C-alpha positions as CSV (number, residue, x, y, z in Angstrom):
1,M,-3.2,-219.1,70.3
2,R,-4.4,-215.5,70.4
3,P,-8.2,-215.1,70.3
4,L,-9.6,-213.4,67.1
5,P,-10.9,-209.9,67.5
6,I,-14.7,-209.7,67.6
7,F,-15.0,-208.3,64.1
8,K,-12.6,-210.9,62.6
9,K,-14.3,-213.7,64.5
10,T,-17.8,-212.6,63.2
11,S,-16.5,-212.4,59.7
12,F,-14.9,-215.8,60.0
13,Y,-18.1,-217.5,61.1
14,F,-20.2,-215.7,58.5
15,L,-17.8,-216.9,55.7
16,A,-17.9,-220.4,57.1
17,L,-21.7,-220.3,57.1
18,L,-21.8,-219.2,53.5
19,I,-19.4,-221.9,52.4
20,G,-21.4,-224.5,54.3
21,F,-24.6,-223.4,52.6
22,S,-23.0,-223.5,49.2
23,F,-22.7,-227.3,49.4
24,F,-26.5,-227.6,49.8
25,I,-28.0,-224.7,47.8
26,S,-27.8,-224.3,44.1
27,P,-29.9,-222.4,41.5
28,A,-33.3,-224.0,41.1
29,E,-34.6,-225.0,37.7
30,A,-38.2,-224.9,36.7
31,L,-40.9,-225.6,34.1
32,T,-41.7,-223.1,31.3
33,I,-45.2,-222.5,30.1
34,F,-45.3,-221.4,26.5
35,S,-48.9,-220.5,26.7
36,P,-49.4,-218.4,29.8
37,V,-52.8,-217.2,28.6
38,V,-55.3,-219.1,26.4
39,E,-58.4,-217.3,25.1
40,L,-61.3,-219.5,24.2
41,A,-64.8,-218.8,22.9
42,T,-67.8,-221.0,22.7
43,K,-71.6,-221.2,23.1
44,P,-73.6,-222.7,26.0
45,G,-73.7,-226.4,25.7
46,V,-70.8,-226.5,23.1
47,P,-67.4,-228.0,24.3
48,V,-64.3,-226.1,23.4
49,N,-60.7,-227.4,23.1
50,G,-57.4,-225.8,24.1
51,I,-53.7,-226.7,24.2
52,V,-51.0,-226.1,26.8
53,K,-47.3,-226.4,26.0
54,I,-44.8,-227.2,28.8
55,Y,-41.0,-227.3,28.7
56,N,-38.9,-229.1,31.3
57,E,-35.8,-226.9,31.9
58,T,-34.2,-229.4,34.3
59,N,-31.6,-232.0,33.5
60,Q,-33.8,-234.8,34.8
61,A,-37.2,-236.4,34.3
62,V,-40.0,-235.0,36.4
63,S,-43.4,-236.4,37.3
64,L,-46.2,-233.8,37.0
65,R,-49.8,-233.6,38.0
66,S,-52.3,-231.1,36.9
67,S,-55.0,-229.2,38.9
68,V,-57.6,-226.6,37.9
69,E,-58.2,-223.6,40.2
70,L,-60.1,-220.3,40.1
71,Y,-58.1,-217.4,38.6
72,R,-57.1,-215.1,41.4
73,G,-54.7,-212.8,39.6
74,S,-53.8,-210.6,42.5
75,Q,-55.5,-209.6,45.8
76,S,-57.2,-206.7,44.0
77,V,-58.8,-209.0,41.4
78,K,-62.3,-210.2,42.2
79,M,-65.0,-212.1,40.2
80,N,-68.0,-210.2,39.0
81,S,-70.5,-212.9,39.9
82,I,-70.8,-216.2,41.8
83,L,-69.5,-219.0,39.6
84,P,-71.4,-222.2,39.2
85,A,-70.5,-224.8,41.9
86,D,-69.3,-227.2,39.3
87,F,-67.3,-224.6,37.3
88,L,-63.9,-226.3,37.8
89,G,-65.4,-229.6,36.8
90,W,-65.9,-228.2,33.2
91,F,-62.2,-228.6,32.6
92,K,-60.8,-232.0,31.5
93,V,-57.1,-232.3,30.9
94,S,-56.1,-235.1,28.5
95,Q,-53.2,-236.1,30.6
96,P,-53.8,-235.2,34.3
97,S,-50.4,-236.7,35.2
98,L,-47.4,-237.4,33.1
99,V,-43.6,-237.8,33.1
100,L,-41.7,-235.1,31.3
101,Q,-38.1,-236.0,30.3
102,A,-35.2,-233.7,30.7
103,K,-35.3,-230.8,28.2
104,Q,-38.5,-232.1,26.7
105,A,-41.4,-230.0,25.5
106,I,-44.9,-231.4,25.2
107,F,-48.3,-230.3,24.0
108,I,-51.2,-231.2,26.3
109,P,-54.8,-230.8,25.0
110,F,-57.7,-230.0,27.3
111,T,-61.4,-229.6,26.9
112,V,-63.9,-227.2,28.6
113,N,-67.4,-228.7,28.7
114,V,-69.7,-225.7,29.1
115,P,-73.2,-226.7,30.3
116,A,-76.2,-225.7,28.1
117,K,-77.7,-223.3,30.7
118,T,-74.5,-221.4,31.3
119,T,-75.0,-217.6,31.6
120,P,-73.1,-215.7,28.9
121,G,-70.0,-213.8,29.9
122,G,-66.4,-214.4,31.0
123,Y,-65.1,-217.3,33.0
124,Y,-61.6,-217.5,34.3
125,A,-59.5,-220.4,35.6
126,V,-55.9,-221.6,35.8
127,I,-54.6,-225.0,34.8
128,Y,-51.6,-225.6,37.1
129,W,-48.8,-228.2,36.7
130,Q,-46.6,-229.2,39.6
131,P,-44.2,-232.1,40.4
132,E,-45.5,-235.0,42.4
133,T,-42.4,-234.5,44.7
134,S,-39.5,-232.1,44.7
135,T,-36.5,-234.2,43.6
136,K,-32.7,-233.6,43.3
137,N,-30.4,-234.7,40.5
138,Q,-27.0,-236.3,40.9
139,T,-25.2,-233.0,41.3
140,G,-27.5,-231.9,44.1
141,D,-29.3,-229.3,42.0
142,V,-32.9,-228.8,43.2
143,G,-35.5,-229.9,40.7
144,V,-38.9,-228.5,39.9
145,S,-40.3,-227.3,43.2
146,S,-43.1,-224.9,42.3
147,K,-46.2,-224.9,40.1
148,V,-46.7,-223.1,36.9
149,G,-50.0,-222.4,35.2
150,T,-51.9,-221.4,32.1
151,T,-54.7,-218.8,32.6
152,V,-57.8,-219.7,30.6
153,F,-60.0,-216.7,29.6
154,L,-63.3,-218.4,28.5
155,R,-65.9,-216.4,26.6
156,V,-69.4,-217.9,26.6
157,E,-71.3,-216.3,23.8
158,G,-74.7,-214.8,24.2
159,D,-75.8,-211.6,25.9
160,I,-72.3,-210.1,26.1
161,V,-72.0,-206.7,27.7
162,E,-68.8,-204.7,27.0
163,S,-68.7,-201.6,29.1
164,L,-65.7,-199.7,30.4
165,D,-65.8,-196.7,32.8
166,L,-63.1,-194.1,32.9
167,T,-63.0,-193.4,36.7
168,D,-59.9,-191.2,36.6
169,F,-57.5,-189.5,34.2
170,N,-55.1,-186.9,35.6
171,V,-51.6,-185.9,36.2
172,Y,-50.1,-187.4,39.3
173,P,-49.6,-185.9,41.8
174,L,-52.4,-183.5,41.0
175,K,-51.4,-179.8,41.0
176,P,-52.0,-176.8,38.6
177,V,-48.3,-176.2,37.8
178,Y,-45.4,-178.5,37.3
179,F,-41.9,-177.2,37.6
180,S,-40.0,-180.0,35.9
181,L,-40.2,-183.1,33.7
182,P,-41.2,-185.9,33.6
183,I,-45.0,-185.6,33.9
184,N,-46.7,-188.7,35.3
185,F,-50.2,-189.6,34.0
186,N,-52.6,-191.8,35.9
187,V,-55.5,-193.7,34.2
188,S,-58.0,-195.6,36.2
189,L,-60.6,-197.9,34.5
190,K,-63.4,-200.1,35.6
191,N,-64.8,-203.0,33.6
192,A,-68.6,-202.6,34.1
193,G,-69.5,-205.5,31.7
194,N,-69.5,-209.3,31.9
195,I,-66.5,-210.1,29.8
196,H,-62.8,-209.2,30.0
197,L,-61.5,-206.2,28.1
198,Q,-58.2,-205.3,26.6
199,P,-58.3,-201.5,26.1
200,T,-55.7,-199.7,23.9
201,G,-55.2,-196.1,22.9
202,T,-53.1,-193.0,23.2
203,I,-52.5,-189.9,25.2
204,E,-51.7,-186.9,22.9
205,I,-49.9,-184.0,24.6
206,K,-50.2,-180.7,22.8
207,N,-48.4,-177.4,23.6
208,W,-47.6,-174.2,21.7
209,L,-44.9,-176.0,19.6
210,G,-46.7,-179.1,18.5
211,S,-47.7,-182.5,20.0
212,K,-46.4,-185.8,21.2
213,T,-48.2,-189.1,21.5
214,L,-47.8,-191.7,24.2
215,T,-49.1,-195.3,23.7
216,F,-51.7,-196.4,26.3
217,N,-51.6,-200.0,27.5
218,Q,-48.7,-201.0,25.3
219,T,-48.3,-204.3,27.1
220,K,-52.0,-205.1,26.3
221,N,-53.1,-206.0,29.8
222,F,-56.6,-207.3,30.5
223,I,-59.3,-205.9,32.8
224,L,-61.6,-208.6,34.2
225,P,-65.4,-208.0,34.8
226,D,-66.3,-205.8,37.8
227,N,-62.6,-205.0,38.4
228,N,-60.6,-201.7,38.5
229,R,-57.2,-201.3,37.0
230,Q,-54.7,-198.4,37.0
231,F,-52.3,-197.5,34.3
232,G,-49.3,-195.2,34.5
233,L,-47.7,-193.3,31.6
234,I,-44.7,-191.0,31.7
235,F,-44.2,-187.9,29.5
236,R,-40.5,-187.1,29.4
237,G,-40.8,-184.2,27.0
238,S,-41.5,-183.4,23.3
239,H,-37.9,-184.0,22.2
240,N,-35.1,-186.6,22.7
241,Q,-33.2,-186.0,25.9
242,S,-30.0,-187.9,25.2
243,N,-27.8,-185.3,27.0
244,I,-28.1,-182.2,29.3
245,F,-28.2,-179.8,26.4
246,S,-31.1,-181.6,24.6
247,Q,-32.9,-181.9,28.0
248,F,-32.5,-178.1,28.4
249,I,-34.0,-177.5,25.0
250,S,-36.8,-179.9,25.6
251,D,-37.7,-178.2,28.9
252,L,-37.8,-174.8,27.2
253,T,-39.9,-175.9,24.3
254,D,-42.4,-177.6,26.6
255,F,-42.8,-174.5,28.7
256,G,-46.3,-173.1,29.1
257,P,-49.9,-174.4,29.0
258,A,-50.5,-177.9,27.7
259,E,-53.4,-180.2,27.1
260,A,-53.4,-184.0,27.2
261,T,-56.2,-186.0,25.5
262,L,-56.7,-189.6,26.4
263,T,-58.4,-191.8,23.8
264,I,-59.2,-195.4,24.6
265,A,-60.7,-198.1,22.3
266,Y,-62.2,-201.4,23.5
267,G,-64.7,-204.1,22.6
268,Q,-64.9,-206.9,20.1
269,E,-68.7,-207.2,19.7
270,K,-69.1,-203.4,19.2
271,P,-65.9,-201.3,19.2
272,Q,-66.3,-198.3,21.4
273,T,-64.1,-195.3,22.5
274,I,-63.7,-193.2,25.6
275,S,-62.0,-189.8,25.4
276,K,-61.1,-187.1,28.0
277,T,-58.9,-184.0,27.9
278,I,-57.1,-182.4,30.8
279,Y,-55.0,-179.2,31.1
280,F,-51.9,-178.3,33.0
281,W,-49.0,-175.9,33.0
282,L,-45.3,-176.7,32.8
283,V,-42.9,-174.1,34.1
284,P,-39.4,-175.7,34.1
285,V,-37.6,-173.5,36.7
286,K,-34.1,-175.0,36.2
287,A,-34.3,-174.4,32.4
288,I,-35.7,-170.9,32.8
289,V,-33.0,-170.0,35.4
290,G,-30.4,-171.4,33.0
291,L,-31.7,-169.4,30.2
292,V,-31.7,-166.2,32.3
293,I,-28.0,-166.9,33.3
294,I,-27.1,-167.4,29.6
295,L,-28.8,-164.1,28.6
296,I,-27.1,-162.2,31.4
297,L,-23.7,-163.6,30.4
298,L,-24.5,-162.7,26.8
299,V,-25.3,-159.1,27.7
300,I,-22.2,-158.8,29.8
301,F,-20.1,-160.2,26.9
302,L,-21.7,-157.7,24.5
303,V,-21.1,-154.8,26.9
304,V,-17.5,-155.7,27.6
305,N,-16.9,-156.3,23.9
306,K,-18.3,-152.9,23.0
307,K,-16.1,-151.2,25.6
308,I,-13.1,-153.0,24.3
309,N,-13.8,-151.9,20.8
310,I,-14.2,-148.2,22.0
311,L,-10.9,-148.4,23.8
312,K,-9.3,-149.9,20.7
313,K,-10.7,-147.1,18.5
314,G,-9.4,-144.4,21.0
315,A,-6.0,-145.9,21.0
316,T,-5.9,-146.0,17.2
317,K,-6.7,-142.3,16.9
318,K,-3.8,-141.4,19.2
């Protein structure tokens, strides 16, 4: 038997490896949390109740246990103060462990017992659910193998401070003139209060032909106390750019100086606003070059057409 060439031999082994893995690996199924974020409000010393809804997507029953952990969010998220040592002990889940049948959804109540001397402000935790063990069904499909959680945003009433600082609003990358669309705006905010905020607002871009409005924080993201968060918005032009011609027209109409005004609203106790205006120039080189070429061609056409008409008149007189 002739030995396989190196390339064919490598391909053969790779294919065999994939086939072998296919007998052991299949798409994992999971749990679904229908309440990824729960917002609660109470006063010091007054318990407050919440509900979590979990759905078992797998084709088998799964044994679950709950745990309560501090909300971490991402590596850039930090807490604005040192939490009480017993903070996680405030949470009491009605069913710390349970068996969820295949394709079953269940509501699980929980209670947060806030001590009487709790400092007013925001407190953040996650109620996690995970299987006791990772199981496999009869077909070999992997069962639930990771934990899912509900983030609890707890507001303890009292001396609530809602303060938001606009640390940066500008076009990115920063330069005086932009030669093409789109324009990228960067908004950086810092929560200087003691409660989470959900700022909303607009960026209104004005030029010599009118204005266009962009929606700020359309997904309604939160900013936790003593945390910074950046938002990006894209200005693609004042007009619809469904094709090359419409993009060409949009670039020309947006030519020249422009101003962008950011207006942000935030706060539940006392609604407040922040506003800032910046200025920039848009000089769409490609569109301008295209327009110049069109004008040159038009002039050439008119000159040639005029000469043709003169020749025709001369021929007619003869």
